[in-house]
N, C-alpha and C positions, 0 to 999 in steps of 0.2 A: 585435660581430658580426664573424666572420672570413670572408674570401672565399677561395675556392679559386683557385690560380694558373691562368691561362688555358692551355688545351690548345695544343700546338704545331700541331695540325691542327684546323681548325674543323669543327663539325658542320653539315651542310647545313640550310638553313632548313626545307626540306620535312620532314626528319627531326625537327627540333625541334618542328614542328607536330604530328607524330604521337606524340611521346613522352607527352604527357598522356593520349592515348587508350589507349596501352599501360598506363600507370600505373593508370588507372581500371579497366581490365580485370583487371589483376593484383591490385589491391586487392579486387575482388569475389571473385576466386579465393581470396585469402588469407582473406577473411571466411568462406568456405565450408570452410576447413581444407585446401585443396589445397596440397601441398608442392612438387610439380614439375609442369611443363606443357611439352608439346612445342611446337615452333615452329609446327606446322600448327594445333594447337588454339588457341594464343594468337592466331595470325594470323586464324583464322576468327572468333574472339570479338571481335577488334578491327576486323574488316571490311577487312583488307588481305590480299595474298597472302604466303605464307610466305617467298618469296625476298626480298621487300622488307623484311619484318620482320627477317630475319636480317641483312641488310645494315645496317638502321638500328641494330640492337643492337650490331653489330660496331664502330660508331663509339664505343661506350661501353667497348669492350674485352671485351664479353660474347659468348661464342660457344656457350654451352650445352655439354652433354655428350652425345655420341652414344649413342642408345638410352635416354637418361634425359630429356633436354630441359633446361629452365631451372629453377633453384631459385627459386620464386616470391618468397620472403621477400628473398633477396639481390637479385633483379632489381628489386623495389620500392625497395630501398635505393639501388641504382645509379642508377635513373632519377630518384628523388627528389633525390639529391645533384646530379646533372647539371642538373636544373631549378632548383636552389637552394632546394628545399623543406625541406632540413634546417636552414635558417636561419629567423630570425624576421623576417618582412617586415611592417612597420607600414604600414597603409593608411588613407588619409583619403578619405571620400566627400563630395563637394560636390553638394548638391541632394537634399534629403530629402523628395521627393515619394513617390508610390506605389512607383516603382522603387527609389529610394534606400533607402526603409524596408525593402523586400523584401530587398535585398542586405545591409543591416545585420543583418537578422534571420536570414540564412541561416547555419545552424550548421556547414556543411561547410568553411568557410574555415579555421577554427582547426586542424583536423586535417591541413591541407595546407600549413602554414607561413605562413598569412596571418592577421594580427591586425588587426581593425578598431580603429584607435586614435583616430579622430576623425570626427565628423559635423558638417558645416557647411552653413549655409543663409543666404540673404539675407532671407527672409521673417520679419518680427518675430513673427508668430503661431506660427512653428515654433521659433524660437530659444528655448532653455530647456526644451523638451520632452524627455522621457525616451524614447529609442528604443534598444532592444537593450542596455539597461544603460548607455547613454551619454547624457549631456546634449548636445543639439544646440547647437553654438556658432555665433557669427556669422561670416560670410564675412570680415569685416574682420580676424579673428584668424588667417587662413590661414598667414601667414608665421611667426608665433610658434608655431603648432601644429606646423607642419612641423619647426621647429627643436627644440621641447621634446619632442615625441613621437617624433622620429627617423623621420619619415614617408619611406618609400622609394617608395611607389606612390600615385598620385593617381587617383581614380575620379570621372568627371564624369557626373552624371545630371541636369544642368540643362536648361532649354529651350535650343534652338539659339542664340538670340540672346546668351546669356550664356556659352556654352561657351568661346569663344576667349579671353575675358578671364580666365576661371578657369585655362585652360591656361597662359597667359602668366605668371600669378602663381605657378602651381606651378613652372614652369621657373625663374623668377627666384628662387624660394625654394630651389632646388637639387634639385627632384624631376625625375628624368630618365626615369621610366616612368609612362605615363598610359594608363588604360583609359577610352575615350570612348564613352558611350552616346547622346550627343546627335547628332541627324541633321545633322551638319555636318562638313566636313573642317577639321581643325585645322592651322594653320601653326606649326611649331615648329622650333627650330634643329637642325642636324646634331648627332647624339649623343643626341637625345631619342627614345625609343621610344614610339610611339603605336599602340595596338591599338583598332580601331573595331568596335563591335558595333551593327549596325543591324537591329533585329528586323523592320522593315517590308520591307527588302530580302530577308531570309531567307524571309519569308512569300510575297513575290512569286515567288521562285525555286521554292518549293514549289507555288504555284499553277500555274506554268508546267508543271512535271512532272506535276501532277495532271491538267491539261488534256490533255497528251500521252497519258497513260495511258488517259484516258476517251475519247479519240478525239473530242473535242468537234467537232461538225459546224459550229459557228459560228466555229471557229478561223480567223482571218484574214478573217472577214466584215466588211463595211463597217458601222461603228457607225450605229445608227438616226439619221436626220436629217441624215446627211452624204452628200455626193456626191463621187465621185472625178472629177477633171478630167484 
């Protein structure tokens, strides 16, 4: 696997966070046979304003063509390359419960540069089972799996109590990119990137906005059985 040389000027983190959204939108356009798209139409489909989109894409050296817009296929390639999706990223998932199995069976990873290389679990009743064309291995083999499979990204879908130990083992095995679904904050050394996905927090945020939209009359009301002093 070859790596691209670092850019002289970094891309802002906010822009990096939006690039996958642009890519998803562009891939949908490409699937529909769209050849070019204006910045206004692309921005609208991605849920951002056109000025922000143009600035984001300028960091990639892509400015579009006046009166024509952006070439969809080329922009898909540009963003994919910038995100590293033109490479083959081996992924290991630890914790093959309902969520782990769902991720393992998701077919969209392969088309985006991610290959599920290994599934690991500590439960002896799960070890040896076939999930998504892979045999579930024992967590004790994590280090050898990382080495033998060339794992670049570790995914943690374990209970919270086990997540830190798994993260530590990933880091010690040389994995510096971790996606954490466990409801706990992981402590990792500098230079290790951790992305946390907490579905309960996202649901609570949605509940807040739903309540505001509905104008809930009970918003801010004292819970039953409690008295304010």
